[in-house]
C-alpha positions as CSV (number, residue, x, y, z in Angstrom):
1,M,-32.3,6.2,-14.3
2,R,-30.0,8.2,-11.9
3,L,-30.5,5.4,-9.3
4,L,-29.5,2.9,-11.8
5,L,-26.3,4.6,-12.7
6,L,-25.6,5.2,-9.2
7,F,-26.1,1.5,-8.3
8,S,-24.0,0.5,-11.3
9,G,-21.1,2.9,-10.0
10,F,-21.5,1.3,-6.7
11,I,-20.9,-2.2,-8.0
12,S,-17.6,-1.4,-9.8
13,V,-16.2,0.1,-6.5
14,L,-17.1,-2.9,-4.5
15,G,-14.9,-5.1,-6.8
16,L,-11.9,-3.0,-5.7
17,R,-11.7,-3.8,-2.1
18,S,-9.0,-5.8,0.0
19,G,-9.8,-9.2,1.4
20,H,-8.6,-8.1,4.8
21,L,-9.7,-5.8,7.6
22,P,-7.7,-2.8,8.8
23,N,-6.5,-5.0,11.8
24,G,-5.2,-7.7,9.3
25,N,-7.8,-10.2,9.9
26,S,-9.2,-11.9,6.9
27,K,-12.9,-11.0,6.0
28,I,-15.6,-13.7,6.6
29,Y,-18.5,-14.0,4.2
30,V,-21.8,-15.7,4.5
31,S,-24.3,-16.8,1.8
32,S,-27.8,-15.3,2.0
33,S,-30.7,-17.6,3.0
34,N,-31.7,-17.2,-0.6
35,P,-28.3,-17.7,-2.4
36,Q,-29.2,-16.2,-5.7
37,E,-29.4,-12.8,-3.8
38,D,-25.8,-12.9,-3.7
39,L,-25.6,-12.7,-7.5
40,F,-25.7,-9.2,-9.1
41,M,-26.0,-8.4,-12.9
42,L,-23.4,-6.5,-14.5
43,G,-22.7,-5.3,-17.9
44,H,-19.6,-6.6,-19.7
45,T,-18.1,-3.0,-19.2
46,K,-18.4,-3.4,-15.4
47,A,-17.1,-6.8,-15.4
48,S,-14.0,-5.7,-17.5
49,F,-13.5,-2.6,-15.1
50,I,-13.3,-4.9,-12.1
51,S,-11.1,-7.7,-13.8
52,K,-8.7,-5.0,-14.9
53,H,-8.4,-3.6,-11.4
54,W,-7.8,-7.1,-10.0
55,M,-5.1,-7.5,-12.6
56,N,-3.5,-4.1,-11.7
57,N,-3.4,-5.2,-8.0
58,I,-1.6,-8.4,-8.8
59,M,0.9,-6.7,-11.1
60,T,1.5,-3.9,-8.5
61,H,2.1,-6.6,-5.8
62,L,4.6,-8.3,-8.4
63,I,6.4,-5.0,-9.0
64,S,6.6,-4.0,-5.4
65,N,8.1,-7.6,-4.6
66,E,10.7,-6.9,-7.4
67,K,11.8,-3.5,-6.0
68,H,12.2,-5.1,-2.5
69,N,14.4,-7.8,-4.0
70,R,11.6,-10.5,-3.3
71,F,11.6,-11.5,-6.9
72,I,8.8,-13.9,-7.8
73,S,8.8,-15.0,-11.5
74,Y,5.7,-14.4,-13.5
75,R,5.3,-18.3,-14.0
76,D,5.6,-19.1,-10.2
77,H,3.3,-16.3,-9.1
78,P,0.6,-17.7,-6.9
79,D,-2.0,-15.6,-8.8
80,L,-1.2,-16.9,-12.2
81,H,-4.4,-18.8,-12.7
82,I,-6.2,-15.4,-12.0
83,I,-4.2,-13.6,-14.5
84,N,-4.8,-16.1,-17.0
85,K,-8.7,-16.1,-16.3
86,I,-8.8,-12.3,-16.6
87,N,-6.9,-12.5,-19.8
88,E,-9.5,-15.1,-21.1
89,L,-12.4,-12.8,-19.9
90,E,-11.1,-9.9,-21.7
91,Q,-10.5,-11.9,-24.9
92,Y,-14.0,-13.2,-24.5
93,I,-15.5,-9.7,-24.2
94,Q,-13.6,-8.5,-27.3
95,E,-14.0,-11.5,-29.7
96,N,-16.8,-13.8,-28.5
97,R,-19.3,-11.8,-26.7
98,K,-22.9,-13.0,-27.8
99,P,-26.3,-11.1,-27.1
100,N,-27.5,-13.8,-24.6
101,D,-24.5,-13.5,-22.5
102,Y,-24.6,-12.2,-19.1
103,Y,-22.2,-11.1,-16.5
104,M,-22.6,-11.5,-12.7
105,A,-20.7,-10.4,-9.5
106,W,-21.0,-12.8,-6.6
107,M,-21.1,-10.7,-3.5
108,P,-22.2,-12.6,-0.3
109,K,-22.6,-10.5,2.8
110,C,-19.4,-10.0,4.9
111,V,-20.0,-10.5,8.5
112,N,-18.1,-7.1,8.9
113,G,-20.4,-5.2,7.0
114,S,-18.9,-4.7,3.6
115,K,-19.9,-6.1,0.3
116,D,-17.1,-7.1,-2.0
117,V,-17.2,-8.7,-5.5
118,L,-15.5,-12.1,-4.9
119,F,-16.0,-13.7,-8.2
120,L,-17.0,-12.5,-11.7
121,V,-19.2,-15.2,-13.7
122,V,-19.9,-15.2,-17.4
123,C,-23.1,-17.1,-18.3
124,Q,-24.9,-17.6,-21.6
125,H,-28.9,-18.1,-21.6
126,K,-29.9,-21.3,-23.2
127,T,-33.3,-22.7,-24.0
128,K,-33.4,-24.4,-20.8
129,G,-31.6,-22.4,-18.1
130,F,-28.0,-21.2,-18.8
131,C,-24.5,-22.4,-19.3
132,V,-21.5,-21.1,-17.1
133,K,-18.8,-20.2,-19.5
134,H,-16.2,-18.3,-17.1
135,V,-15.6,-18.0,-13.4
136,I,-12.9,-15.4,-12.4
137,Q,-11.9,-15.2,-8.6
138,S,-10.8,-12.0,-7.0
139,P,-7.2,-12.0,-5.9
140,F,-8.5,-10.8,-2.5
141,W,-10.8,-14.0,-2.1
142,S,-9.4,-17.0,-0.2
143,P,-11.4,-20.3,0.8
144,D,-11.1,-19.7,4.4
145,Q,-13.3,-16.5,3.9
146,I,-16.3,-18.5,2.1
147,K,-16.0,-21.7,0.1
148,S,-16.5,-21.3,-3.8
149,T,-19.1,-24.2,-3.4
150,Q,-21.3,-21.5,-2.0
151,L,-21.1,-19.7,-5.5
152,K,-22.1,-22.9,-7.0
153,L,-25.2,-23.1,-4.8
154,S,-26.0,-19.4,-5.9
155,L,-25.7,-20.4,-9.4
156,E,-27.9,-23.5,-9.1
157,S,-30.4,-21.6,-7.3
158,M,-31.1,-19.2,-10.4
159,S,-32.5,-22.1,-12.5
160,Q,-33.2,-25.8,-12.5
161,Y,-30.9,-26.4,-15.5
162,V,-27.4,-24.9,-15.1
163,D,-24.9,-26.5,-17.4
164,M,-21.4,-26.3,-16.0
165,S,-19.8,-28.6,-18.6
166,E,-17.9,-26.0,-20.5
167,L,-16.5,-24.4,-17.3
168,Y,-15.4,-27.9,-16.3
169,E,-13.8,-28.6,-19.6
170,T,-11.8,-25.4,-19.4
171,D,-11.0,-25.0,-15.7
172,I,-9.9,-28.2,-13.8
173,R,-10.3,-26.2,-10.5
174,Y,-13.9,-25.9,-10.5
175,K,-14.3,-29.4,-11.9
176,L,-12.4,-30.7,-8.9
177,A,-13.8,-28.3,-6.3
178,W,-17.5,-28.5,-7.3
179,S,-17.8,-31.8,-9.0
180,T,-15.2,-34.4,-8.2
181,W,-14.5,-33.5,-4.4
182,Y,-18.1,-33.0,-3.4
183,I,-19.9,-36.1,-5.0
184,E,-22.7,-37.3,-2.7
185,I,-22.0,-40.8,-1.6
């Protein structure tokens, strides 16, 4: 039991790291040969803790820019979509959480040795497979570190039936990146 609690605390700390190395270079990540090994189960409390930390980082950066007269309006902030997704996650946890929901952290291996939470994923177990309900990216992630399509491959490796339709209806970014732009010809 102690090991489980220690591991649980370890996961929450991993979601709090920056996307850059001390020398300023961007971290680079690679998927495991078995992509589902990059996904780690979390409780809704840990998912909420990580997302709130991400929100705090975004807001701290926004306030810091204001103090240095580099005002960026809330509506023009480049992380606005992350703020909206974090708010949706928090609302979902508070109002719509179901017993067959589960929360995962996507943590592919960093070539520099660290393990960081790059995305949070909310899924709902179905009779056949599962449905992806929400995907929230870390403000520290960028596509030059690892493509989000690797997350899709990790999710698809978990089951033969992965329903992404609800995600695609509510988030055009993933519909375009995972479905439309990568259609096999």
